[in-house]
N, C-alpha and C positions, 0 to 999 in steps of 0.2 A: 711485629707492628707494621701495619700497612701504611704506605706513604700517604701522607695527607698533604695535598697541595692547596695552598690558599692563594687564589688569584687576587689581583688588585681589586677587581670588581666585587668579589665575595667579601673581601675585607671591608670595602666601603659600605656594602649592604649590611654587614654585621655592625658597623659603627654608625649608627644613626643618632642624630641629636634628638633626644626625647622632647616631645611637645610639652608646652606649658611650664617650662623651667623659669624660675625667677632670674633676673640678670646675674645675681651672685651664683646661683646654681649653674647657669649656662657657662659663666666664666670658669667655674670649677671643672665642668665637663671638658671644656677646651683645654684646660691645663693638664687634665688626665689623659687626653687623647692628642698629644702633640704631633704624632705621626699620621694623623688622619689624611692630610692633603698629600702626603707621600704615597698613601695607599690608593688614591683615586687617580685613574688615568684620565687626565683632562688636558687637551691641547692648550698651549698658551694662547691667550687672546692676542691677536695681532691686528692693530688698527692702522690704517694708512694715515700718514701725517695730514693734519688739517691745516689749511692755510690760516695764517694769523689774521684775525679780523681787525680791520682798521677802526679805530674809535676816535671820537673827537669830543673834547670836553664842552659841555653846554651849561651856561649859567641861567637859571630861572629864578625869578622872584615870585614866590608863592605866599599866600596868606598863611600866617602862623597856624590858624585853625586847620587849614588843609594839610600842612606838613604833620601836625599832630595826628590827624586822622590817618594819613598815610603810614605813619610810624606804628600806630595801633594795628592797622590792617596787616602790615608787614610782619609785625611780631606774632600775630596769629598764625602766620605761615612760616615762621622761623627764617625770614628773609630780612635783608636790609631794606630800608625804604627806597633807596636808589634802585635796587634790583627790582623791587615791585613796580616802580614807575616804568622802568625799562620793559618789563614783561607786559604791563598793561598797554603801553604805547605800541609794542609789537603786535599784541592781540588786536588792537584797534586798526592798525595799518593792514594786518592780514584780512580782517573782516571787511575793510573798505575795499581792498583789492578784489576780493571775491564779489562784492556788491557791484563793483565797476564792470566786472565781466558778465554779469547777468543782463539779459535784455531789459531795457527800460520800457515800462508800460505807460503810455500817455492816455490820459482820459479826456 
């Protein structure tokens, strides 16, 4: 019998998650292939430490209709409404900063 060597790469290529599985079928596939990640040579991801962002609590009084609308919009995105507010404020500040850097046209 000739020696058959299976490298980690060929093992990983052999073990491909089939496309189009239902969540239950995918879970079953992972249960049956527990050694998959041991067969793949992947370097550990190393991220440099990020400095902690300083935050400050802010209290706003908003109309009930506005908070209801924010909560609906946030739910569509699977976010909390506070996170959505933070994201939208950051987007607005970013676009304002870009606009401030553009040359102003006077008529």
